[in-house]
C-alpha positions in Angstrom: -51.2 21.4 -95.7 -51.5 17.6 -95.3 -54.4 15.7 -93.5 -55.7 18.5 -91.3 -59.0 16.8 -90.8 -58.9 13.2 -89.2 -61.3 10.7 -90.2 -62.9 9.1 -87.3 -62.9 5.3 -87.7 -66.0 3.2 -87.0 -65.9 1.6 -83.6 -64.8 -2.0 -83.6 -68.1 -3.9 -83.3 -68.2 -6.2 -80.3 -66.3 -4.2 -78.0 -66.7 -1.1 -75.8 -64.3 0.8 -78.1 -65.3 4.2 -79.5 -63.5 6.1 -82.3 -59.9 6.7 -81.1 -59.0 3.5 -79.2 -58.9 0.0 -80.3 -58.3 -3.2 -78.1 -55.4 -5.5 -79.2 -57.9 -8.2 -80.0 -59.3 -5.9 -82.9 -55.9 -5.1 -84.4 -53.9 -7.0 -87.1 -50.9 -6.3 -89.2 -53.4 -4.8 -91.7 -53.9 -1.9 -89.4 -50.4 -0.2 -89.6 -51.8 3.0 -91.1 -54.0 3.3 -88.2 -52.1 2.1 -85.2 -48.5 1.9 -86.4 -46.1 -1.1 -86.9 -45.4 -1.7 -83.1 -49.2 -1.8 -82.2 -50.2 -3.6 -85.2 -47.6 -6.4 -84.4 -48.9 -6.5 -80.8 -52.4 -6.9 -81.9 -51.4 -9.6 -84.6 -49.5 -11.5 -81.9 -52.3 -11.2 -79.4 -55.0 -12.4 -81.8 -53.1 -15.1 -83.6 -50.6 -16.7 -81.4 -52.5 -17.8 -78.5 -52.8 -21.3 -80.0 -49.1 -21.8 -79.7 -49.0 -20.5 -76.1 -46.9 -17.4 -76.9 -48.1 -14.8 -74.2 -48.5 -11.4 -75.0 -49.9 -8.8 -72.4 -53.3 -7.3 -73.3 -53.6 -3.6 -74.1 -55.1 -0.9 -76.4 -53.9 1.4 -79.0 -54.6 5.1 -79.3 -54.8 5.6 -82.9 -52.9 7.7 -85.3 -56.1 9.6 -86.1 -56.0 10.6 -82.5 -52.8 12.3 -82.9 -54.1 14.3 -86.0 -57.2 15.0 -84.0 -55.1 16.5 -81.1 -53.1 18.8 -83.6 -56.2 19.8 -85.4 -58.2 20.7 -82.3 -55.4 23.0 -81.0 -54.7 24.5 -84.6 -51.0 23.3 -84.3 -50.4 22.4 -87.8 -49.2 25.9 -88.9 -46.6 26.1 -86.1 -45.3 22.6 -87.1 -44.8 23.7 -90.8 -43.2 26.9 -89.5 -40.7 24.8 -87.6 -40.0 22.3 -90.2 -40.4 23.8 -93.6 -36.8 24.6 -95.1 -35.1 22.6 -92.5 -31.3 22.0 -93.3 -30.7 18.5 -91.7 -26.9 18.9 -91.9 -26.9 22.0 -89.6 -27.0 20.4 -86.2 -27.7 23.5 -84.4 -30.7 24.4 -86.5 -32.0 21.0 -86.4 -31.9 21.1 -82.6 -33.8 24.5 -82.5 -36.4 23.4 -84.9 -36.9 20.2 -83.3 -37.6 21.9 -80.0 -40.2 24.2 -81.5 -42.0 21.3 -83.2 -42.0 19.3 -80.0 -43.5 22.0 -77.9 -46.2 22.6 -80.5 -47.4 19.0 -80.1 -47.0 18.7 -76.3 -48.6 22.1 -75.6 -51.5 21.2 -77.8 -53.0 19.2 -74.9 -55.7 16.6 -75.3 -59.3 17.2 -76.2 -61.9 16.2 -73.6 -63.5 13.5 -75.5 -60.2 11.7 -76.4 -59.2 12.1 -72.6 -62.4 10.3 -71.6 -62.0 7.7 -74.2 -58.3 6.9 -73.1 -59.3 6.8 -69.4 -62.2 4.4 -70.2 -60.0 2.0 -72.1 -57.5 2.0 -69.1 -60.3 1.3 -66.6 -61.3 -1.7 -68.8 -58.0 -3.1 -68.9 -57.9 -2.8 -65.0 -61.0 -5.0 -64.9 -58.9 -7.8 -66.5 -55.7 -7.3 -64.5 -56.8 -5.6 -61.3 -56.4 -2.0 -59.9 -54.4 -0.1 -59.7 -52.8 -1.2 -62.9 -49.3 -0.3 -64.0 -48.9 -0.1 -67.7 -46.3 0.5 -70.3 -47.0 3.3 -72.7 -45.2 2.9 -76.0 -44.8 4.9 -79.3 -45.8 3.3 -82.6 -45.4 5.5 -85.6 -47.1 4.7 -88.9 -43.7 4.6 -90.6 -42.0 2.6 -87.9 -41.1 -1.0 -87.6 -41.8 -1.9 -91.3 -39.6 -4.0 -93.3 -37.7 -1.0 -94.7 -38.0 1.4 -91.7 -36.9 0.5 -88.3 -34.8 2.4 -86.0 -33.9 1.5 -82.3 -35.4 4.1 -79.8 -36.6 6.6 -82.4 -39.5 7.6 -80.3 -40.3 7.9 -76.6 -41.9 5.0 -74.4 -42.6 5.2 -70.7 -42.8 2.2 -68.2 -44.5 1.5 -65.0 -47.2 4.1 -65.5 -49.9 4.2 -63.0 -53.2 6.2 -62.8 -55.1 8.5 -65.1 -53.0 11.6 -64.8 -49.6 9.8 -65.4 -51.1 8.0 -68.3 -52.4 11.1 -70.0 -49.0 12.9 -69.6 -47.2 9.9 -71.0 -49.4 10.1 -74.0 -48.6 13.6 -74.7 -44.8 13.2 -74.4 -45.2 10.1 -76.7 -46.8 12.0 -79.7 -44.6 14.9 -79.1 -41.4 12.6 -79.5 -42.4 12.3 -83.1 -40.4 15.5 -83.4 -37.2 14.7 -81.5 -34.0 15.4 -83.3 -33.3 11.9 -84.0 -36.8 11.1 -85.5 -36.6 14.1 -87.7 -33.3 13.2 -89.1 -34.3 9.7 -89.5 -37.4 10.5 -91.6 -35.3 12.9 -93.8 -32.7 10.0 -94.5 -35.5 7.6 -95.4 -37.6 10.2 -97.5 -40.6 10.2 -95.2 -42.9 13.3 -95.2 -43.1 14.7 -91.6 -46.8 15.5 -92.1 -47.8 12.0 -93.6 -46.3 10.2 -90.6 -48.4 10.0 -87.7 -48.0 8.4 -84.2 -50.2 5.9 -82.4 -49.5 5.1 -78.8 -49.9 1.6 -77.1 -51.0 1.0 -73.8 -50.3 -2.4 -72.2 -50.0 -4.4 -69.0 -46.6 -3.6 -67.5 -44.4 -6.8 -67.4 -42.3 -6.6 -64.2 -39.1 -7.5 -65.7 -37.4 -5.0 -63.2 -37.8 -8.1 -60.8 -36.5 -10.6 -63.2 -35.0 -10.3 -66.7 -35.7 -9.0 -70.3 -34.0 -8.7 -73.6 -34.1 -9.2 -77.3 -34.2 -12.3 -79.6 -33.8 -12.6 -83.4 -34.7 -15.4 -85.6 -31.4 -15.4 -87.5 -27.7 -14.6 -86.5 -27.5 -10.9 -86.6 -23.9 -10.9 -87.6 -23.9 -13.2 -90.6 -27.6 -13.3 -91.7 -27.6 -17.1 -91.0 -31.1 -18.0 -90.8 -31.3 -21.4 -89.1 -30.7 -20.2 -85.6 -32.7 -18.2 -83.0 -30.5 -15.7 -80.9 -31.8 -14.9 -77.6 -30.1 -12.1 -75.7 -31.0 -11.3 -72.1 -29.9 -9.4 -68.9 -31.4 -8.8 -65.4 -33.8 -6.0 -65.0 -35.5 -3.7 -67.6 -34.4 -4.0 -71.2 -33.3 -0.5 -71.8 -29.7 -1.4 -70.6 -29.3 -3.9 -73.4 -30.6 -1.5 -76.1 -28.3 1.3 -74.9 -25.4 -1.1 -74.4 -24.9 -0.5 -70.7 -24.5 -4.2 -70.2 -22.9 -7.2 -71.8 -25.8 -9.6 -71.9 -26.1 -13.3 -72.0 -26.6 -14.9 -75.4 -28.3 -18.3 -76.2 -28.3 -19.8 -79.8 -31.2 -22.4 -80.7 -30.9 -24.3 -83.9 -34.3 -24.3 -85.8 -34.2 -27.5 -87.6 -33.4 -29.9 -84.8 -35.7 -27.9 -82.5 -38.4 -28.7 -84.9 -37.5 -32.5 -84.7 -38.0 -32.4 -81.0 -34.4 -31.8 -79.7 -34.3 -29.4 -76.7 -30.7 -28.2 -76.1 -29.0 -24.9 -76.3 -26.7 -24.9 -79.4 -24.3 -22.3 -77.9 -24.3 -19.8 -75.0 -22.3 -16.9 -73.7 -22.6 -15.7 -70.2 -22.3 -11.9 -70.1 -21.0 -9.9 -67.3 -24.4 -8.1 -66.5 -22.7 -5.6 -64.2 -25.7 -3.4 -63.7 -29.5 -3.9 -63.8 -32.2 -1.3 -64.5 -35.0 -1.1 -61.9 -37.8 1.2 -61.1 -37.0 4.0 -58.6 -39.4 5.0 -55.7 -41.8 7.9 -56.6 -44.2 8.5 -59.2 -42.5 11.0 -61.5 -42.9 10.3 -65.2 -39.6 10.2 -66.9 -37.5 9.6 -63.9 -38.8 6.2 -62.9 -35.8 4.0 -63.3 -32.3 3.7 -61.9 -29.4 1.6 -62.4 -28.0 -0.7 -59.6 -25.1 -3.1 -59.5 -26.0 -6.7 -60.1 -25.1 -8.9 -57.1 -21.7 -10.6 -57.7 -23.3 -14.1 -57.3 -25.8 -13.3 -60.0 -23.3 -12.1 -62.6 -21.8 -15.4 -63.5 -25.2 -17.1 -63.8 -27.5 -16.9 -66.9 -30.6 -14.6 -66.5 -32.6 -17.4 -68.2 -32.5 -21.2 -67.5 -31.9 -23.4 -70.4 -35.6 -24.3 -70.3 -36.6 -20.8 -70.4 -34.5 -19.8 -73.2 -35.7 -22.8 -75.2 -39.4 -21.9 -74.4 -38.7 -18.4 -75.6 -36.9 -19.6 -78.8 -40.1 -21.7 -79.5 -42.2 -18.6 -79.2 -40.0 -16.6 -81.7 -40.1 -19.5 -84.1 -43.9 -19.5 -83.9 -43.9 -15.6 -84.5 -41.6 -16.1 -87.5 -43.7 -18.8 -89.1 -46.8 -16.8 -88.6 -45.4 -13.6 -90.1 -43.8 -15.7 -92.9 -47.1 -17.5 -93.7 -48.9 -14.0 -94.1 -46.2 -12.8 -96.3 -45.6 -15.9 -98.5 -41.9 -15.9 -97.8 -39.5 -16.1 -95.0 -39.5 -13.1 -92.6 -37.0 -13.2 -90.0 -38.2 -11.4 -86.8 -36.8 -9.1 -84.0 -38.7 -9.9 -80.9 -38.5 -8.1 -77.5 -39.3 -10.2 -74.4 -39.7 -9.8 -70.8 -39.9 -12.1 -67.7 -42.4 -11.0 -65.0 -40.8 -11.4 -61.7 -44.3 -11.5 -60.0 -45.9 -14.4 -62.1 -42.5 -16.0 -63.4 -43.8 -15.9 -67.0 -42.1 -14.9 -70.1 -43.9 -12.5 -72.3 -43.5 -11.2 -75.8 -43.7 -7.4 -75.7 -42.9 -6.5 -79.2 -42.2 -8.2 -82.6 -41.1 -6.6 -85.8 -39.4 -7.9 -89.1 -35.7 -7.8 -88.9 -34.4 -5.2 -91.1 -30.6 -5.4 -91.4 -29.1 -8.8 -91.6 -32.1 -10.2 -93.6 -31.7 -7.5 -96.1 -28.1 -8.3 -97.0 -26.8 -9.6 -100.3 -27.8 -13.1 -100.0 -26.2 -14.2 -103.2 -22.9 -12.4 -102.5 -20.3 -13.7 -99.8 -18.1 -10.8 -98.9 -14.8 -11.3 -97.0 -12.5 -8.6 -95.4 -9.0 -9.6 -94.6 -6.2 -7.7 -93.1 -3.2 -7.9 -95.5 -0.8 -5.5 -93.9 1.7 -6.5 -91.1 0.3 -7.1 -87.7 0.1 -3.9 -85.7 -0.1 -3.2 -81.9 -3.4 -4.2 -80.5 -5.0 -1.4 -78.5 -8.5 -2.7 -77.5 -10.6 -5.8 -77.9 -14.2 -6.5 -77.7 -17.3 -8.0 -79.5 -17.2 -7.7 -83.3 -20.4 -6.4 -84.9 -20.4 -7.3 -88.6 -17.4 -8.7 -90.4 -15.9 -5.5 -92.0 -12.6 -3.6 -91.4 -12.3 0.2 -91.5 -9.7 2.8 -90.5 -9.8 6.4 -89.3 -8.8 8.8 -86.7 -10.1 8.3 -83.2 -12.9 10.8 -82.0 -13.8 10.3 -78.3 -17.1 11.6 -77.5 -18.3 11.8 -73.8 -21.6 13.7 -74.4 -24.1 15.1 -76.9 -22.6 18.4 -76.7 -19.3 17.1 -78.6 -21.2 15.6 -81.5 -21.2 18.8 -83.6 -17.2 18.6 -83.8 -17.4 15.1 -85.3 -15.7 14.8 -88.7 -16.9 12.4 -91.4 -14.8 9.3 -91.5 -13.7 9.5 -87.8 -13.7 6.4 -85.7 -16.6 7.1 -83.0 -15.2 6.1 -79.6 -17.6 6.4 -76.7 -18.6 4.7 -73.5 -21.8 3.8 -75.1 -24.2 5.5 -77.6 -27.7 6.7 -77.5 -30.5 7.1 -80.2 -29.6 10.9 -80.3 -26.2 10.0 -81.8 -27.6 8.6 -84.9 -26.7 11.5 -87.3 -23.1 11.3 -86.3 -22.8 7.5 -86.4 -24.0 7.8 -90.0 -20.8 9.6 -91.0 -18.4 7.5 -88.8 -16.0 4.9 -90.4 -16.4 2.7 -87.2 -17.7 2.7 -83.7 -16.0 1.4 -80.6 -17.5 1.5 -77.2 -16.6 0.5 -73.7 -19.9 -1.2 -72.9 -22.6 -3.2 -74.7 -23.2 -6.6 -76.4 -24.4 -7.6 -79.8 -27.9 -6.2 -79.4 -27.1 -2.8 -77.9 -27.9 0.7 -79.7 -24.3 0.9 -81.1 -24.4 -2.6 -82.4 -27.9 -2.3 -83.9 -27.2 1.1 -85.8 -23.8 0.0 -86.8 -25.4 -3.0 -88.6 -28.0 -0.9 -90.3 -25.4 1.6 -91.4 -23.0 -1.2 -92.6 -20.1 -0.1 -90.6 -17.9 -2.2 -88.2 -18.2 -1.8 -84.6 -16.4 -3.2 -81.5 -18.5 -3.1 -78.5 -17.9 -4.0 -74.8 -14.1 -3.3 -74.9 -14.2 -2.2 -71.2 -11.5 0.6 -71.6 -11.4 1.9 -75.1 -12.1 5.5 -74.0 -9.1 5.2 -71.8 -6.6 3.7 -74.1 -7.6 5.3 -77.5 -6.3 8.7 -77.7 -8.0 11.6 -79.7 -6.6 11.9 -83.1 -4.6 8.8 -83.6 -5.0 6.7 -86.6 -6.6 3.2 -85.9 -7.7 0.2 -87.8 -11.0 -1.5 -86.5 -11.3 -5.1 -87.5 -14.4 -7.3 -87.2 -13.1 -9.9 -89.6 -12.2 -12.7 -87.0 -15.7 -14.0 -86.1 -17.1 -12.6 -82.6 -13.7 -11.0 -81.7 -13.3 -7.4 -82.6 -9.8 -5.7 -82.6 -8.7 -2.3 -82.6 -5.0 -2.0 -84.0 -2.7 1.0 -83.8 -2.2 2.8 -87.1 -3.6 2.2 -90.7 -3.3 -1.4 -91.5 -3.9 -2.5 -95.1 -6.7 -4.9 -95.8 -8.6 -6.5 -98.8 -12.2 -6.9 -99.8 -13.2 -9.9 -101.8 -16.7 -10.8 -103.2 -17.9 -14.1 -104.5 -21.4 -14.5 -106.2 -22.5 -17.9 -104.8 -25.0 -18.1 -107.5 -22.4 -18.3 -110.2 -20.6 -21.4 -108.8 -20.2 -23.7 -111.9 -20.6 -27.7 -111.8 -17.5 -29.1 -110.3 -15.9 -32.7 -110.8 -15.6 -33.3 -107.0 -17.2 -32.3 -103.8 -15.6 -29.2 -102.2 -15.7 -29.2 -98.4 -14.3 -26.7 -95.8 -11.6 -26.9 -93.2 -12.7 -25.1 -90.0 -11.7 -24.8 -86.4 -13.5 -21.5 -85.2 -17.1 -22.0 -84.2 -17.4 -18.2 -84.2 -17.1 -18.0 -87.9 -19.1 -21.0 -88.8 -22.3 -19.3 -89.8 -20.7 -16.8 -92.1 -18.5 -19.7 -93.6 -21.5 -21.8 -94.4 -22.6 -19.3 -96.9 -19.5 -20.2 -99.1 -20.2 -22.9 -101.8 -19.6 -26.0 -100.1 -20.5 -29.6 -99.6 -20.0 -29.7 -95.9 -17.0 -29.7 -93.7 -14.2 -32.1 -94.3 -12.2 -31.4 -91.1 -13.1 -29.7 -87.8 -10.0 -29.5 -85.5 -11.3 -29.6 -81.9 -8.0 -28.5 -80.7 -9.0 -24.9 -81.4 -11.9 -25.1 -79.2 -10.1 -26.9 -76.4 -7.3 -24.4 -76.3 -9.4 -21.2 -77.2 -12.5 -21.8 -75.0 -12.0 -24.5 -72.6 -8.3 -23.7 -71.8 -7.9 -26.6 -69.3 -6.2 -30.0 -69.9 -9.0 -32.7 -70.2 -7.2 -34.9 -67.6 -7.2 -32.0 -65.0 -11.0 -31.7 -65.5 -11.4 -35.4 -65.1 -9.1 -35.6 -62.1 -9.1 -32.1 -60.4 -7.8 -33.5 -57.3 -4.4 -34.2 -58.8 -3.7 -30.5 -59.7 -1.9 -28.0 -57.5 -3.5 -25.2 -55.5 -2.6 -22.5 -57.9 -4.1 -24.4 -61.1 -7.2 -25.6 -58.9 -7.9 -21.8 -58.2 -7.9 -20.9 -61.9 -9.8 -23.9 -62.8 -12.5 -23.0 -60.2 -12.8 -19.5 -61.7 -13.3 -20.9 -65.2 -15.7 -23.7 -64.4 -17.8 -21.5 -62.0 -21.6 -22.0 -62.9 -21.1 -25.7 -64.1 -22.0 -28.7 -62.1 -18.6 -30.2 -62.3 -15.3 -29.7 -64.0 -16.0 -32.5 -66.4 -19.6 -30.9 -67.2 -17.7 -27.7 -68.1 -15.5 -29.7 -70.7 -18.4 -31.7 -72.1 -20.7 -28.6 -72.6 -18.2 -26.4 -73.9 -16.7 -28.8 -76.5 -20.2 -30.0 -77.6 -21.4 -26.4 -78.1 -18.3 -25.5 -80.0 -18.6 -28.5 -82.3 -22.5 -28.2 -82.3 -22.2 -24.7 -83.6 -20.2 -25.7 -86.6 -22.4 -28.8 -87.2 -25.5 -26.8 -87.1 -24.2 -24.0 -89.4 -23.8 -26.7 -92.3 -26.7 -28.8 -91.2 -27.7 -31.4 -92.8 -24.5 -31.5 -94.8 -21.7 -33.8 -93.4 -19.3 -32.4 -90.8 -16.2 -34.5 -90.0 -14.9 -33.9 -86.6 -11.6 -35.0 -85.8 -11.0 -36.2 -82.2 -8.0 -34.4 -80.5 -4.6 -34.4 -82.0 -2.5 -32.3 -79.7 1.1 -33.3 -79.2 2.3 -33.7 -75.8 4.1 -30.3 -75.8 0.8 -28.7 -76.8 -1.2 -30.5 -74.4 1.3 -29.3 -71.6 0.6 -25.7 -72.4 -3.0 -26.1 -71.3 -3.8 -25.1 -67.6 -2.8 -28.3 -65.5 -1.1 -29.9 -68.5 2.4 -30.2 -66.9 0.9 -32.6 -64.4 -0.3 -35.1 -67.0 2.0 -34.8 -70.0 5.5 -36.4 -70.6 8.5 -34.5 -71.7 9.3 -35.9 -75.3 12.2 -35.3 -77.5 10.2 -35.4 -80.7 6.4 -35.0 -79.9 5.7 -34.9 -83.8 5.9 -38.8 -83.7 5.4 -39.2 -80.1 2.2 -39.7 -77.8 -0.4 -38.2 -80.0 -3.6 -39.1 -81.8 -5.1 -42.7 -81.4 -2.2 -43.9 -79.3 -3.7 -41.7 -76.3 -7.4 -42.9 -76.5 -7.1 -46.1 -74.8 -3.9 -45.3 -72.8 -4.3 -45.0 -69.0 -2.5 -41.6 -69.2 -5.3 -40.1 -71.3 -8.3 -42.6 -71.3 -10.4 -40.5 -69.0 -9.7 -37.4 -71.1 -10.9 -39.2 -74.3 -14.0 -40.3 -72.4 -14.8 -36.7 -72.0 -14.4 -36.1 -75.6 -16.6 -39.0 -76.4 -19.3 -37.7 -73.9 -19.2 -34.3 -75.7 -19.6 -35.9 -79.1 -22.4 -38.0 -77.9 -24.1 -35.2 -76.6 -23.8 -33.3 -80.0 -25.3 -36.4 -81.9 -27.9 -37.7 -79.5 -28.9 -34.8 -77.3 -28.6 -32.0 -79.9 -29.7 -34.0 -82.8 -26.8 -33.1 -85.0 -26.5 -36.4 -86.5 -24.6 -35.1 -89.5 -21.4 -35.2 -87.5 -19.0 -37.9 -88.5 -16.1 -38.7 -86.2 -12.5 -39.1 -87.3 -9.5 -40.7 -85.6 -6.2 -39.1 -86.1 -2.7 -40.6 -86.2 -3.7 -44.3 -85.9 -0.5 -46.3 -86.4 -1.5 -49.8 -86.3 -4.5 -52.0 -87.3 -4.8 -53.4 -83.7 -4.8 -49.8 -82.5 -7.8 -49.1 -84.6 -9.5 -52.1 -83.2 -8.9 -50.9 -79.6 -10.0 -47.3 -80.3 -13.4 -48.3 -82.2 -14.1 -50.7 -79.3 -13.5 -48.1 -76.6 -15.7 -45.6 -78.4 -18.6 -48.1 -78.6 -18.1 -48.8 -74.7 -18.6 -45.1 -74.4 -21.7 -44.9 -76.4 -20.4 -44.1 -79.8 -21.0 -47.3 -81.7 -20.2 -47.4 -85.2 -23.5 -47.7 -87.3 -25.8 -46.9 -84.3 -27.9 -43.8 -85.2 -26.2 -43.6 -88.5 -22.7 -43.0 -86.8 -19.9 -43.2 -89.2 -16.3 -43.1 -88.0 -13.5 -42.2 -90.4 -9.7 -42.3 -89.9 -7.0 -40.0 -91.0 -4.9 -41.5 -93.7 -1.6 -39.8 -92.7 0.9 -42.5 -92.0 2.5 -44.7 -94.6 1.0 -47.8 -92.8 -2.4 -46.3 -93.3 -1.8 -46.7 -97.0 0.0 -50.0 -97.0 -2.5 -51.7 -94.8 -5.6 -49.9 -96.1 -7.5 -53.1 -96.7 -7.1 -54.0 -93.2 -7.9 -50.4 -91.8 -11.3 -50.6 -94.0 -12.6 -53.2 -91.6 -12.9 -50.8 -88.9 -13.6 -47.4 -90.6 -16.2 -46.0 -92.9 -13.9 -43.8 -94.7 -10.4 -42.1 -94.9 -9.4 -38.5 -95.0 -5.9 -38.0 -96.3 -3.7 -35.9 -94.1 -1.1 -34.6 -96.7 0.8 -32.8 -94.1 1.8 -35.6 -91.9 1.8 -38.1 -94.8 4.4 -36.1 -96.7 6.8 -35.7 -93.9 6.7 -39.3 -92.9 7.1 -40.4 -96.5 10.0 -37.9 -96.9 11.4 -38.5 -93.4 11.4 -34.7 -92.9 10.3 -32.9 -89.8 8.4 -29.9 -91.3 8.9 -28.1 -87.9 12.7 -28.2 -88.2 14.1 -25.2 -89.8 17.3 -27.0 -90.9 15.6 -29.5 -93.0 12.2 -27.9 -93.8 13.5 -27.1 -97.2 13.3 -30.8 -98.2 9.6 -30.9 -97.3 7.5 -31.0 -100.5 4.0 -32.4 -100.8 4.4 -32.6 -104.6 7.4 -35.0 -104.4 6.9 -38.0 -106.8 6.8 -40.5 -103.7 4.3 -38.4 -102.0 2.0 -38.2 -105.1 2.2 -41.9 -105.3 1.2 -42.3 -101.7 -1.8 -40.1 -102.4 -2.7 -42.1 -105.5 -2.5 -45.4 -103.5 -4.6 -44.1 -100.8 -7.5 -43.0 -103.1 -7.3 -46.3 -105.1 -7.2 -48.4 -101.9 -10.3 -46.8 -100.3 -12.2 -47.1 -103.5 -11.3 -50.7 -103.9 -12.7 -51.2 -100.3 -15.9 -49.1 -101.1 -14.9 -46.5 -98.6 -15.5 -42.7 -98.7 -12.0 -41.0 -99.2 -11.4 -37.3 -99.1 -8.3 -35.1 -98.4 -8.2 -32.5 -95.5 -4.5 -31.6 -95.7 -3.0 -28.3 -96.8 -1.9 -29.5 -100.2 -5.1 -28.8 -102.2 -5.4 -25.4 -100.7 -1.9 -24.5 -101.5 -1.3 -26.2 -104.8 -4.1 -26.4 -107.5 -2.2 -29.1 -109.5 -2.4 -31.4 -106.4 -6.1 -30.8 -106.2 -6.5 -31.7 -110.0 -4.3 -34.7 -109.5 -6.6 -36.0 -106.7 -9.7 -35.5 -108.8 -8.5 -37.3 -111.6 -7.4 -40.2 -109.3 -11.1 -40.4 -108.1 -11.2 -38.8 -104.8 -14.5 -38.1 -103.4 -13.9 -34.7 -101.8 -11.3 -32.1 -101.1 -11.4 -29.9 -98.1 -10.1 -26.4 -98.5 -9.2 -23.5 -96.2 -12.0 -20.9 -96.4 -9.7 -18.3 -97.9 -8.8 -20.6 -100.8 -12.3 -21.7 -101.9 -13.0 -19.2 -104.4 -9.7 -19.6 -106.3 -9.7 -23.4 -106.2 -13.4 -23.6 -107.4 -12.4 -21.5 -110.3 -9.4 -23.7 -111.1 -11.3 -26.9 -110.9 -14.2 -25.5 -113.1 -11.7 -24.9 -115.9 -9.6 -28.0 -115.4 -11.7 -29.8 -118.1 -12.1 -32.8 -115.9 -15.4 -34.4 -116.3 -18.1 -33.4 -113.7 -19.0 -36.3 -111.3 -22.7 -37.4 -111.4 
């Protein structure tokens, strides 16, 4: 029998503590064996982070030895062994029966009188600091919990808004008994922990009244990709349990660590969640039934639960926590931090911090991609993607715990939401789909830990997914998760990024989607050679820039739709500037400090017309491909105010967000005089070439750009060859015309000569030259031709990087020094 007799620790000198309670100020991370991971972390933060202003509520821990003392005093160890010895964890019914016996053995042990007196004395001492009667949070902290290799959301019980001696003691009994809940037993078996060598400490701390304000979870990395240069703050109104259980879609804020350290204070990217409900305290004083969900007022749902200033303040605390833990460990330690805003004093508090245990433990040297290879199937549901994998299986809808026993390994778990009790079943699921929740809900956290894809917050999955049908769950498209009908073929590819050989040219990426930027940044790359802002405008902004600059000119129907999209912003123009800057800023931050070349808008008139309000501002052209597009729009009265919004967004990215690795690029610039007008106009709008290191490139995609490259070099710092347009204009072939498209060939001798002349002309003028067209991605021989011609960089689609790198490495072209 293990550890039957506890060792009473010596009292902490300099305090009023006795043997079984310890004040936070006496606890550090070296005390995990005594107070568990959660309390050790709280003590570490309370002691060490005051200098950076990170507020942690004060409290005390009832030690793990107290737990052992309870069981020894009541001679409860034999009953525990009788309940747990010989347990078969795969027999769910047997597990439930044995867990109940073990739980009762601990709960019914009671609390010895001397321990009771000690807990009560520590509680009253805390009241002397904060006032009486004091409301506290009573939180479990196991000695094998919240460690770098062991952390499970909601494993043990905690109780909030506990007031008075009797309620505090009852909460303590329930907490230590929760060490033998089914989920906790199953988790320990999975991790190889001995039930009798794991003990439970209990933390008692000032209650932060987030029921009157907001709460949430923050991570010092991106939880989906493992990208470490950001802080992700999630939050919702009310108590934090709704976020953990996935009952709400929370707000999300990303903060970029490197530019934050330089003094820039801007949110990198934000998503306003629906936050349909909030958890508050109920009337009455019954332990375990003290909270209830209420509907969030409509007016509050569209607003963020934190101001930008508060989110940035919180991010700063999280960075300080990470730096502290990393300093102790001697290596980077990404952190998972719980926070709460007190509605009474208005302050934000850190109420828990632990090392992040999923994304940070991934294969840092292996870039894994999943890709659907089968024909597109019917989309049954959409939501937020968790992870980047794809899986297929039969739908198994679960409406309650009594249905879990019927779950078959490999099924797709479909539920309104999940709870910690469902972990044994989630472990055998191929994927998880829920109606509710965000990326930090219980389903998302456990799915990441188990390495399975999850689509959360679909809204209606339990209604549209029928039991027994085959589905494919795809999280391979950034933040968007999709459930397809049937089994769709997919492929998995791995690239060992440490094995990338020296190359004869810089390899950059072509990107459009901010949501995939963090993951794509882990591919071998020298930056981004082309960011197409059209994707951000059409996918996230959805409104024509001129309609936002001149909302008075749109009809009532369009105005109503615009009002719905721009709600929460100070003006329609501010909506455009912030959304575009956050989209571009996300990509720039993902690759910081490497160069990121952002092309200003290059919609054609028919594409602009498809945006909300676009028909009011766009002409009808017979051939938009060579019509009112690119640079010709920027100083033209029909689009000048829209271009001003684009420039305001780019100025915000560079000057306010601090992402000065952004290089701007002008597309489809036909004539030298047009170049002069555009560069002059940009300077008037605050984007002056050379100021704060700003470089401006031009697309080299019109024969005149090649013929007059010496003249264009006076206005631009570099050239990026657009092989698509250059080929079609050299050959006189509209590549969108099915009738003549067969004559479009980027490898035609005339096109290849244009490419050579462009490279040699840029070099002659000491200008950067790269290529961002499709040709290098599609044709390795074109890539090798350009490298031999002396091009500085080639930009590739992410899916062709691995193949092209291998071909360039074996090309026997001398490596550039």
